[in-house]
C-alpha positions in Angstrom: -0.1 0.1 0.2 1.4 3.4 -0.9 2.2 6.1 1.7 -0.5 8.3 0.3 -3.2 5.8 0.5 -2.3 4.7 4.2 -2.5 8.5 5.1 -5.9 8.7 3.7 -7.0 5.7 5.5 -5.6 6.6 8.7 -7.1 9.9 8.8 -10.6 8.7 7.7 -13.4 8.0 9.8 -13.7 4.2 9.2 -13.8 1.2 11.3 -10.8 -0.9 12.3 -12.1 -3.9 10.4 -12.3 -1.9 7.2 -8.7 -0.5 7.8 -7.6 -4.1 8.0 -9.0 -5.0 4.9 -7.2 -2.0 3.2 -3.9 -3.2 4.9 -4.5 -6.9 3.7 -4.8 -5.5 0.0 -8.1 -7.5 -0.3 -10.1 -4.2 -0.8 -8.0 -1.8 -2.7 -4.8 -2.1 -4.6 -3.3 0.5 -7.1 -1.6 -0.6 -10.3 1.6 0.2 -11.7 2.0 0.7 -15.5 5.0 0.5 -17.6 5.6 3.7 -19.7 3.7 3.6 -23.1 5.9 4.3 -25.8 4.3 7.1 -28.1 2.2 8.8 -25.5 4.1 12.0 -26.2 2.3 11.9 -29.5 -1.2 12.3 -28.2 -1.2 16.2 -28.0 -0.2 16.3 -31.9 -2.7 13.9 -33.0 -5.5 15.7 -31.0 -4.6 19.0 -32.4 -4.4 17.3 -35.9 -8.0 16.1 -35.4 -9.4 19.4 -34.0 -8.0 21.4 -36.9 -9.1 18.5 -39.3 -5.8 17.9 -40.8 -4.7 14.7 -42.5 -2.7 12.3 -40.2 -0.3 9.9 -41.7 0.6 6.8 -39.8 3.8 4.8 -40.9 4.1 1.4 -39.0 6.6 -1.4 -39.3 5.9 -4.7 -37.7 8.9 -5.9 -35.7 9.2 -9.2 -37.6 9.0 -7.5 -41.2 11.1 -5.2 -43.1 8.2 -3.7 -45.0 7.0 -0.2 -44.0 3.1 0.4 -43.8 1.7 3.8 -44.6 -2.0 4.8 -43.8 -3.6 8.1 -44.3 -6.3 9.1 -41.9 -8.7 11.8 -43.3 -11.4 13.9 -41.4 -14.8 13.0 -42.5 -16.7 15.1 -40.3 
């Protein structure tokens, strides 16, 4: 359990039984995610959508030499 969650639980007006459930991690457990590659592109993609610009996506599978290109056009 993270220190931030522990502080909230300790200062909350909840029963000892419920506090024990939190400490046993049977009621609440936070997740940790690995960094996602490409997440830094989201603002540019959203701006392109907002301004109705064409988005060109180039993709290459890790097991292939061929590069694939897809054009995404705004239709709305």
